[in-house]
C-alpha positions in Angstrom: -9.1 41.4 24.1 -10.3 42.9 27.4 -7.4 44.3 29.3 -8.5 42.5 32.4 -8.9 39.2 30.6 -6.7 36.3 31.9 -6.3 33.3 29.7 -7.4 30.1 31.4 -5.0 27.1 31.3 -6.1 23.7 30.3 -5.1 20.4 31.8 -1.8 19.1 30.4 0.3 15.9 30.4 3.9 14.7 30.7 6.4 17.5 30.8 3.8 20.2 30.1 2.7 22.1 33.1 0.0 24.2 31.6 -1.5 25.0 28.2 -3.2 28.2 27.0 -5.2 28.7 23.7 -4.6 32.0 22.1 -7.6 34.0 21.0 -6.1 37.0 19.2 -3.0 38.1 17.2 -0.3 39.2 19.6 3.3 38.7 20.6 4.4 35.8 22.8 5.8 37.8 25.7 2.7 40.1 25.8 0.6 37.0 25.9 2.6 35.4 28.7 2.2 38.6 30.8 -1.6 38.2 30.5 -1.4 34.5 31.4 0.6 35.3 34.6 -0.5 38.8 35.8 0.6 38.1 39.3 4.2 37.1 38.4 6.9 39.7 38.1 8.1 40.7 34.6 11.5 39.0 35.2 9.8 35.8 36.3 7.8 35.7 33.1 10.8 36.5 30.9 12.7 33.7 32.6 10.2 31.2 31.2 11.5 32.1 27.7 15.2 32.4 28.7 15.0 29.0 30.4 13.4 27.4 27.3 10.2 26.5 29.2 7.7 27.7 26.6 6.3 26.0 23.5 4.0 27.2 20.8 2.1 24.3 19.1 4.6 21.9 20.6 7.7 23.7 19.4 10.1 25.3 21.9 10.2 29.1 21.4 12.4 31.5 23.3 11.9 34.5 21.0 9.9 37.2 23.1 8.4 38.8 20.0 7.3 35.6 18.3 4.0 36.3 16.5 1.0 34.4 17.9 -2.3 33.7 16.0 -5.7 32.7 17.2 -5.9 29.0 18.2 -2.2 28.7 18.7 -1.4 26.5 21.8 1.1 28.0 24.2 2.5 25.5 26.6 4.5 26.0 29.8 6.9 23.1 30.7 8.2 21.7 34.0 11.6 21.1 32.5 13.4 22.7 29.5 12.7 21.1 26.2 15.7 19.3 24.8 16.3 20.6 21.3 17.5 18.1 18.7 19.4 18.8 15.5 16.8 18.5 12.9 17.5 17.0 9.5 16.6 18.7 6.2 13.3 17.9 4.4 12.8 17.4 0.7 11.1 20.7 -0.3 9.6 20.3 -3.7 8.0 23.8 -4.0 8.2 27.1 -2.2 6.8 30.6 -2.9 5.6 33.5 -0.7 2.4 31.5 0.2 3.3 27.8 0.2 5.9 25.2 1.2 5.3 21.8 -0.2 7.4 18.8 1.0 7.7 15.1 0.1 7.3 13.9 3.7 9.4 10.8 4.5 7.6 7.7 6.0 8.1 7.6 9.8 8.1 11.3 10.3 5.2 12.9 12.3 3.4 15.8 10.6 3.0 17.8 13.8 4.2 17.6 17.4 2.4 15.5 19.9 2.9 14.6 23.6 5.7 12.1 22.9 7.6 13.9 20.1 8.2 17.7 20.0 11.3 18.2 17.8 11.5 15.8 15.0 8.3 16.6 13.0 7.6 18.0 9.6 6.2 21.2 11.2 9.1 21.8 13.6 11.7 21.2 10.9 10.1 23.6 8.5 9.5 26.2 11.1 13.2 26.1 11.9 13.9 26.4 8.2 11.8 29.5 7.6 12.9 31.2 10.8 16.6 30.9 9.9 15.6 33.3 7.0 13.7 35.6 9.2 12.8 35.1 12.9 9.3 36.5 12.3 8.4 33.9 9.6 5.7 31.4 10.4 4.2 28.3 8.8 0.6 27.0 9.2 -0.8 23.5 8.9 -3.5 22.9 6.4 -3.8 19.1 6.3 -2.0 16.0 7.7 -0.9 12.6 6.5 -0.2 9.7 8.7 3.2 9.4 10.3 3.9 6.1 8.4 2.7 7.5 5.1 5.1 9.3 2.8 4.4 11.9 0.2 2.9 15.3 -0.6 2.2 17.6 2.3 1.6 21.4 2.1 2.0 24.2 4.6 1.1 27.9 4.1 2.8 31.0 5.3 -0.1 33.2 6.3 -3.0 32.6 8.8 -5.5 34.1 6.3 -4.6 31.5 3.7 -4.7 28.7 6.3 -8.2 29.8 7.4 -9.5 30.0 3.8 -8.2 26.5 2.9 -9.2 24.7 6.1 -12.7 26.2 6.1 -13.4 24.9 2.5 -10.8 22.2 2.1 -13.1 19.4 0.9 -14.6 21.6 -1.8 -11.3 23.1 -2.9 -9.5 19.8 -3.2 -9.8 18.3 -6.7 -7.6 15.2 -6.3 -5.9 13.3 -3.5 -3.9 10.5 -5.1 -2.1 7.7 -3.3 0.0 4.6 -4.3 -0.8 1.6 -2.1 1.0 -1.7 -2.0 -1.4 -4.4 -0.7 -1.2 -8.1 -0.1 -2.9 -10.4 -2.6 -4.5 -9.8 -6.0 -7.6 -7.7 -6.4 -10.7 -9.4 -7.9 -11.5 -6.4 -10.0 -9.0 -4.2 -11.8 -10.7 -1.1 -10.5 -13.4 -0.4 -8.0 -14.7 1.6 -5.1 -15.3 1.2 -1.4 -17.7 3.4 0.6 -18.8 3.3 4.2 -19.5 5.3 7.3 -16.3 5.4 9.5 -16.4 5.5 13.3 -13.8 5.3 16.0 -13.8 2.6 18.7 -12.5 2.8 22.3 -8.9 2.0 21.1 -9.0 5.0 18.7 -9.2 2.6 15.7 -11.4 3.5 12.8 -13.9 0.9 11.4 -16.8 0.8 8.9 -20.3 1.0 10.1 -23.8 1.3 8.7 -24.5 4.0 11.2 -25.1 7.2 9.1 -23.9 9.3 12.1 -20.4 8.2 11.2 -18.1 9.9 8.7 -18.9 9.0 5.1 -15.8 7.9 3.2 -15.3 6.9 -0.4 -12.1 5.2 -1.7 -11.6 4.5 -5.4 -8.8 2.3 -6.7 -7.2 1.0 -10.0 -4.7 -1.8 -10.2 -1.3 -0.6 -11.6 0.6 -3.9 -11.3 0.4 -7.2 -9.5 2.5 -10.3 -9.2 -0.1 -12.4 -7.4 1.5 -11.9 -4.0 1.3 -8.2 -3.9 -0.6 -5.5 -5.8 0.2 -1.9 -6.5 -2.9 0.3 -6.5 -3.5 3.9 -7.6 -5.9 5.1 -5.0 -8.0 8.3 -5.1 -10.0 9.4 -2.1 -13.1 11.7 -2.5 -13.1 12.2 1.3 -10.2 12.7 3.6 -11.1 10.7 6.7 -8.6 9.4 9.2 -7.0 6.1 8.0 -9.8 5.6 5.4 -7.6 3.9 2.8 -6.0 1.5 5.3 -9.4 0.7 6.8 -11.2 0.1 3.5 -8.5 -2.0 2.0 -8.0 -4.1 5.2 -11.7 -4.7 5.6 -11.9 -6.0 2.0 -9.1 -8.5 2.5 -6.1 -6.5 1.1 -4.3 -5.0 4.0 -1.6 -2.4 3.1 1.8 -4.0 3.6 3.5 -3.0 6.8 0.1 -2.0 8.4 0.2 -3.6 11.8 -2.6 -1.3 13.0 -5.3 -2.6 10.7 -3.9 -6.1 10.0 -0.9 -8.4 10.5 0.6 -8.5 7.1 4.2 -9.1 6.0 6.5 -6.1 6.1 8.7 -6.5 2.9 9.2 -2.8 2.6 10.2 -2.1 6.2 7.6 0.7 6.2 3.9 1.2 5.4 3.1 0.7 1.7 1.3 4.0 1.3 2.5 7.1 -0.5 0.6 10.4 -1.2 1.7 11.1 -4.8 -0.6 13.9 -5.8 -2.6 16.8 -4.3 -4.5 19.1 -6.6 -6.6 22.0 -5.3 -8.0 25.3 -6.2 -6.4 28.4 -4.6 -9.1 30.0 -2.5 -8.1 33.6 -3.6 -6.6 33.4 -7.1 -8.8 30.4 -8.1 -5.8 29.0 -9.8 -5.6 25.2 -9.9 -2.5 24.0 -8.2 -1.0 20.5 -8.6 1.8 19.0 -6.6 3.2 15.5 -7.4 5.8 13.2 -5.9 7.2 10.1 -7.7 6.4 6.6 -6.6 8.9 5.1 -4.2 11.1 2.7 -6.3 10.7 0.0 -3.7 7.0 0.0 -4.4 7.5 -0.9 -8.0 10.2 -3.4 -7.3 8.0 -5.4 -4.9 5.3 -6.1 -7.6 7.6 -7.0 -10.4 
Protein backbone atom coordinates (compact mmCIF):
# COMPACT_ATOMS: atom_id res chain seq x y z
CA UNK A 1 0.00 0.00 0.00
CA UNK A 2 1.13 3.55 -0.70
CA UNK A 3 2.44 5.10 2.54
CA UNK A 4 0.30 8.19 1.92
CA UNK A 5 -2.83 6.13 1.28
CA UNK A 6 -5.73 6.80 3.65
CA UNK A 7 -8.59 4.25 3.69
CA UNK A 8 -11.93 5.83 2.87
CA UNK A 9 -14.81 5.15 5.26
CA UNK A 10 -18.19 3.93 4.02
CA UNK A 11 -21.61 4.97 5.26
CA UNK A 12 -22.66 2.95 8.30
CA UNK A 13 -25.79 2.35 10.36
CA UNK A 14 -27.02 1.99 13.93
CA UNK A 15 -24.15 1.97 16.46
CA UNK A 16 -21.50 1.87 13.78
CA UNK A 17 -19.89 5.23 13.08
CA UNK A 18 -17.64 4.33 10.17
CA UNK A 19 -16.56 1.27 8.23
CA UNK A 20 -13.36 0.65 6.28
CA UNK A 21 -12.62 -2.15 3.81
CA UNK A 22 -9.11 -3.60 4.18
CA UNK A 23 -7.07 -4.02 1.00
CA UNK A 24 -3.90 -5.70 2.26
CA UNK A 25 -2.55 -8.05 4.93
CA UNK A 26 -1.70 -5.98 7.99
CA UNK A 27 -2.24 -5.67 11.74
CA UNK A 28 -5.24 -3.90 13.20
CA UNK A 29 -3.47 -1.07 15.01
CA UNK A 30 -1.29 -0.33 11.98
CA UNK A 31 -4.40 -0.14 9.85
CA UNK A 32 -6.18 2.17 12.31
CA UNK A 33 -3.24 4.58 12.21
CA UNK A 34 -3.71 4.79 8.42
CA UNK A 35 -7.45 5.31 8.82
CA UNK A 36 -6.89 8.21 11.24
CA UNK A 37 -3.56 9.86 10.34
CA UNK A 38 -4.58 13.15 11.98
CA UNK A 39 -5.35 11.54 15.36
CA UNK A 40 -2.69 11.08 18.01
CA UNK A 41 -1.39 7.57 18.67
CA UNK A 42 -3.03 7.46 22.11
CA UNK A 43 -6.41 8.47 20.63
CA UNK A 44 -6.20 5.66 18.08
CA UNK A 45 -5.14 3.11 20.70
CA UNK A 46 -8.08 4.25 22.85
CA UNK A 47 -10.48 2.99 20.18
CA UNK A 48 -9.25 -0.52 20.97
CA UNK A 49 -9.04 -0.17 24.75
CA UNK A 50 -12.58 1.26 24.87
CA UNK A 51 -13.92 -1.62 22.73
CA UNK A 52 -15.02 0.64 19.87
CA UNK A 53 -13.56 -1.47 17.04
CA UNK A 54 -15.07 -4.42 15.20
CA UNK A 55 -13.68 -6.67 12.49
CA UNK A 56 -16.38 -8.28 10.34
CA UNK A 57 -18.91 -7.35 13.02
CA UNK A 58 -16.93 -8.89 15.89
CA UNK A 59 -15.57 -6.72 18.69
CA UNK A 60 -11.76 -6.78 18.69
CA UNK A 61 -9.42 -5.06 21.19
CA UNK A 62 -6.23 -6.92 20.25
CA UNK A 63 -3.82 -4.41 18.67
CA UNK A 64 -1.91 -7.02 16.61
CA UNK A 65 -5.02 -8.78 15.29
CA UNK A 66 -4.23 -9.96 11.75
CA UNK A 67 -6.28 -8.36 8.98
CA UNK A 68 -6.80 -9.74 5.49
CA UNK A 69 -8.02 -8.09 2.28
CA UNK A 70 -11.81 -7.50 2.24
CA UNK A 71 -12.08 -7.56 6.04
CA UNK A 72 -14.49 -4.87 7.30
CA UNK A 73 -13.17 -2.71 10.14
CA UNK A 74 -15.93 -0.84 11.94
CA UNK A 75 -15.69 2.08 14.38
CA UNK A 76 -18.54 2.33 16.90
CA UNK A 77 -20.24 5.21 18.68
CA UNK A 78 -20.67 3.11 21.81
CA UNK A 79 -18.78 0.06 23.15
CA UNK A 80 -20.02 -3.26 21.87
CA UNK A 81 -21.69 -5.25 24.64
CA UNK A 82 -20.04 -8.66 24.65
CA UNK A 83 -22.26 -11.61 25.48
CA UNK A 84 -21.24 -14.96 26.90
CA UNK A 85 -21.42 -17.18 23.84
CA UNK A 86 -22.54 -20.80 24.00
CA UNK A 87 -20.62 -23.76 22.63
CA UNK A 88 -21.27 -25.01 19.12
CA UNK A 89 -21.40 -28.67 18.06
CA UNK A 90 -18.09 -29.05 16.18
CA UNK A 91 -18.20 -32.26 14.17
CA UNK A 92 -14.77 -31.98 12.52
CA UNK A 93 -11.60 -29.92 12.95
CA UNK A 94 -8.07 -30.03 11.55
CA UNK A 95 -5.41 -27.47 10.61
CA UNK A 96 -7.53 -26.22 7.69
CA UNK A 97 -11.21 -26.72 8.51
CA UNK A 98 -13.79 -26.40 11.25
CA UNK A 99 -17.15 -28.00 10.48
CA UNK A 100 -20.19 -27.42 12.68
CA UNK A 101 -23.74 -28.65 12.94
CA UNK A 102 -25.32 -25.19 13.10
CA UNK A 103 -28.45 -25.01 15.24
CA UNK A 104 -31.63 -23.55 13.77
CA UNK A 105 -32.12 -19.92 14.80
CA UNK A 106 -28.42 -19.05 14.85
CA UNK A 107 -27.10 -16.51 12.35
CA UNK A 108 -24.12 -17.63 10.29
CA UNK A 109 -22.38 -14.24 10.41
CA UNK A 110 -22.88 -10.88 12.19
CA UNK A 111 -25.28 -8.30 10.81
CA UNK A 112 -26.45 -4.82 11.86
CA UNK A 113 -28.80 -6.24 14.49
CA UNK A 114 -26.74 -9.11 15.92
CA UNK A 115 -22.99 -8.91 16.52
CA UNK A 116 -22.17 -11.48 19.19
CA UNK A 117 -24.35 -14.57 18.94
CA UNK A 118 -23.47 -15.92 15.50
CA UNK A 119 -21.70 -19.05 14.30
CA UNK A 120 -18.76 -16.96 13.13
CA UNK A 121 -18.27 -15.03 16.37
CA UNK A 122 -18.62 -18.13 18.56
CA UNK A 123 -16.04 -20.04 16.52
CA UNK A 124 -13.68 -17.07 16.36
CA UNK A 125 -13.76 -16.89 20.15
CA UNK A 126 -13.12 -20.63 20.30
CA UNK A 127 -10.00 -20.60 18.08
CA UNK A 128 -8.56 -17.47 19.68
CA UNK A 129 -8.73 -18.99 23.14
CA UNK A 130 -6.15 -21.46 21.78
CA UNK A 131 -4.03 -18.76 20.16
CA UNK A 132 -4.92 -15.07 19.90
CA UNK A 133 -3.55 -14.96 16.34
CA UNK A 134 -5.88 -17.67 15.05
CA UNK A 135 -8.51 -16.71 12.50
CA UNK A 136 -11.44 -18.36 10.75
CA UNK A 137 -12.82 -17.51 7.33
CA UNK A 138 -16.30 -17.89 5.86
CA UNK A 139 -16.78 -20.04 2.76
CA UNK A 140 -20.57 -20.38 2.49
CA UNK A 141 -23.71 -19.61 4.47
CA UNK A 142 -26.95 -21.29 5.39
CA UNK A 143 -30.09 -19.45 6.47
CA UNK A 144 -30.49 -18.43 10.10
CA UNK A 145 -33.53 -20.70 10.52
CA UNK A 146 -31.89 -23.68 8.77
CA UNK A 147 -29.83 -26.15 10.78
CA UNK A 148 -26.98 -28.35 9.61
CA UNK A 149 -23.55 -28.55 8.06
CA UNK A 150 -21.53 -25.36 7.77
CA UNK A 151 -17.79 -25.19 7.17
CA UNK A 152 -15.20 -22.54 7.99
CA UNK A 153 -11.53 -22.50 7.01
CA UNK A 154 -8.46 -21.31 8.86
CA UNK A 155 -6.43 -19.66 6.10
CA UNK A 156 -7.29 -16.84 3.68
CA UNK A 157 -5.65 -18.74 0.82
CA UNK A 158 -7.99 -21.72 1.24
CA UNK A 159 -10.97 -19.39 1.57
CA UNK A 160 -10.09 -17.66 -1.69
CA UNK A 161 -9.60 -20.94 -3.58
CA UNK A 162 -12.89 -22.37 -2.35
CA UNK A 163 -14.99 -19.23 -2.90
CA UNK A 164 -13.61 -18.58 -6.38
CA UNK A 165 -14.57 -22.06 -7.61
CA UNK A 166 -17.23 -23.12 -5.10
CA UNK A 167 -19.94 -24.29 -7.51
CA UNK A 168 -17.46 -26.42 -9.44
CA UNK A 169 -15.84 -27.88 -6.31
CA UNK A 170 -19.09 -28.81 -4.58
CA UNK A 171 -20.26 -32.31 -5.46
CA UNK A 172 -23.35 -32.58 -3.27
CA UNK A 173 -25.47 -30.26 -1.11
CA UNK A 174 -28.07 -32.41 0.63
CA UNK A 175 -30.99 -31.17 2.73
CA UNK A 176 -33.91 -32.71 4.58
CA UNK A 177 -37.11 -30.70 4.23
CA UNK A 178 -40.43 -31.22 5.97
CA UNK A 179 -43.25 -29.80 3.84
CA UNK A 180 -47.01 -29.60 4.08
CA UNK A 181 -49.08 -32.05 2.07
CA UNK A 182 -48.19 -35.03 -0.06
CA UNK A 183 -46.11 -34.73 -3.22
CA UNK A 184 -47.77 -35.91 -6.44
CA UNK A 185 -44.56 -37.55 -7.59
CA UNK A 186 -42.16 -39.57 -5.41
CA UNK A 187 -39.27 -37.71 -6.94
CA UNK A 188 -38.86 -34.73 -9.19
CA UNK A 189 -37.07 -31.53 -9.98
CA UNK A 190 -37.84 -27.80 -10.01
CA UNK A 191 -35.92 -25.31 -12.12
CA UNK A 192 -36.36 -21.58 -12.62
CA UNK A 193 -34.64 -18.23 -12.77
CA UNK A 194 -34.71 -16.56 -9.36
CA UNK A 195 -34.96 -12.82 -8.86
CA UNK A 196 -35.31 -10.55 -5.83
CA UNK A 197 -38.25 -8.17 -5.35
CA UNK A 198 -38.33 -4.83 -3.52
CA UNK A 199 -38.96 -6.63 -0.19
CA UNK A 200 -35.78 -8.69 -0.69
CA UNK A 201 -37.89 -11.80 -1.32
CA UNK A 202 -36.82 -14.30 -3.96
CA UNK A 203 -39.27 -15.46 -6.64
CA UNK A 204 -39.23 -17.51 -9.84
CA UNK A 205 -39.16 -15.72 -13.15
CA UNK A 206 -38.83 -16.54 -16.84
CA UNK A 207 -36.31 -13.74 -17.12
CA UNK A 208 -33.01 -15.38 -18.05
CA UNK A 209 -31.18 -12.49 -16.44
CA UNK A 210 -32.14 -14.01 -13.09
CA UNK A 211 -30.14 -16.65 -11.20
CA UNK A 212 -30.74 -20.12 -12.59
CA UNK A 213 -31.59 -22.59 -9.83
CA UNK A 214 -32.27 -26.34 -9.87
CA UNK A 215 -33.78 -28.25 -6.92
CA UNK A 216 -34.14 -32.05 -6.97
CA UNK A 217 -36.18 -33.99 -4.40
CA UNK A 218 -37.13 -37.52 -3.33
CA UNK A 219 -39.90 -38.40 -0.89
CA UNK A 220 -38.50 -40.19 2.17
CA UNK A 221 -41.75 -40.53 4.11
CA UNK A 222 -45.25 -39.06 4.23
CA UNK A 223 -48.35 -39.34 6.40
CA UNK A 224 -50.57 -37.35 4.04
CA UNK A 225 -50.43 -34.22 6.19
CA UNK A 226 -46.67 -33.71 6.05
CA UNK A 227 -43.91 -35.11 3.84
CA UNK A 228 -40.20 -35.57 4.51
CA UNK A 229 -38.06 -34.87 1.46
CA UNK A 230 -34.43 -35.56 0.62
CA UNK A 231 -33.48 -32.47 -1.36
CA UNK A 232 -30.35 -31.93 -3.43
CA UNK A 233 -29.50 -28.59 -4.96
CA UNK A 234 -27.27 -28.25 -8.00
CA UNK A 235 -27.07 -24.50 -7.49
CA UNK A 236 -26.74 -22.67 -4.19
CA UNK A 237 -29.01 -19.68 -4.66
CA UNK A 238 -30.56 -17.73 -1.80
CA UNK A 239 -33.69 -19.43 -0.39
CA UNK A 240 -34.02 -21.57 -3.52
CA UNK A 241 -35.39 -24.67 -1.74
CA UNK A 242 -37.98 -22.64 0.17
CA UNK A 243 -39.03 -20.73 -2.96
CA UNK A 244 -39.31 -23.77 -5.23
CA UNK A 245 -41.27 -25.86 -2.74
CA UNK A 246 -43.59 -23.01 -1.78
CA UNK A 247 -44.31 -22.06 -5.38
CA UNK A 248 -45.23 -25.68 -6.10
CA UNK A 249 -47.74 -25.88 -3.25
CA UNK A 250 -45.61 -27.54 -0.58
CA UNK A 251 -44.31 -24.84 1.74
CA UNK A 252 -41.60 -25.89 4.19
CA UNK A 253 -43.20 -26.08 7.65
CA UNK A 254 -42.48 -23.06 9.81
CA UNK A 255 -41.63 -20.91 6.77
CA UNK A 256 -43.54 -17.70 7.35
CA UNK A 257 -41.42 -15.91 4.75
CA UNK A 258 -42.61 -17.84 1.72
CA UNK A 259 -45.95 -19.03 3.00
CA UNK A 260 -48.21 -19.22 6.04
CA UNK A 261 -47.97 -22.88 7.05
CA UNK A 262 -48.49 -24.56 10.40
CA UNK A 263 -45.48 -24.58 12.70
CA UNK A 264 -45.54 -28.04 14.34
CA UNK A 265 -41.76 -28.12 14.84
CA UNK A 266 -41.40 -24.67 16.36
CA UNK A 267 -38.68 -24.02 13.76
CA UNK A 268 -38.10 -24.10 10.01
CA UNK A 269 -38.29 -27.65 8.67
CA UNK A 270 -35.02 -27.49 6.76
CA UNK A 271 -31.73 -29.21 7.66
CA UNK A 272 -28.46 -29.28 5.67
CA UNK A 273 -27.39 -32.89 6.23
CA UNK A 274 -24.52 -33.30 3.74
CA UNK A 275 -21.84 -31.23 2.07
CA UNK A 276 -19.37 -32.98 -0.24
CA UNK A 277 -16.69 -31.08 -2.13
CA UNK A 278 -13.25 -31.44 -3.66
CA UNK A 279 -10.34 -29.90 -1.76
CA UNK A 280 -8.95 -27.24 -4.14
CA UNK A 281 -5.31 -28.09 -3.32
CA UNK A 282 -5.09 -31.79 -2.45
CA UNK A 283 -8.02 -32.73 -4.74
CA UNK A 284 -9.27 -35.03 -1.99
CA UNK A 285 -13.05 -35.48 -1.87
CA UNK A 286 -14.30 -34.38 1.55
CA UNK A 287 -17.73 -35.33 2.89
CA UNK A 288 -19.38 -34.02 6.04
CA UNK A 289 -22.75 -35.26 7.29
CA UNK A 290 -25.19 -34.43 10.06
CA UNK A 291 -28.02 -36.74 11.21
CA UNK A 292 -31.62 -35.87 10.54
CA UNK A 293 -33.27 -34.04 13.45
CA UNK A 294 -35.45 -36.62 15.24
CA UNK A 295 -38.41 -34.24 15.31
CA UNK A 296 -38.45 -34.33 11.50
CA UNK A 297 -38.96 -38.10 11.49
CA UNK A 298 -41.49 -38.01 14.30
CA UNK A 299 -43.68 -35.53 12.45
CA UNK A 300 -44.19 -37.77 9.40
CA UNK A 301 -44.83 -41.05 11.24
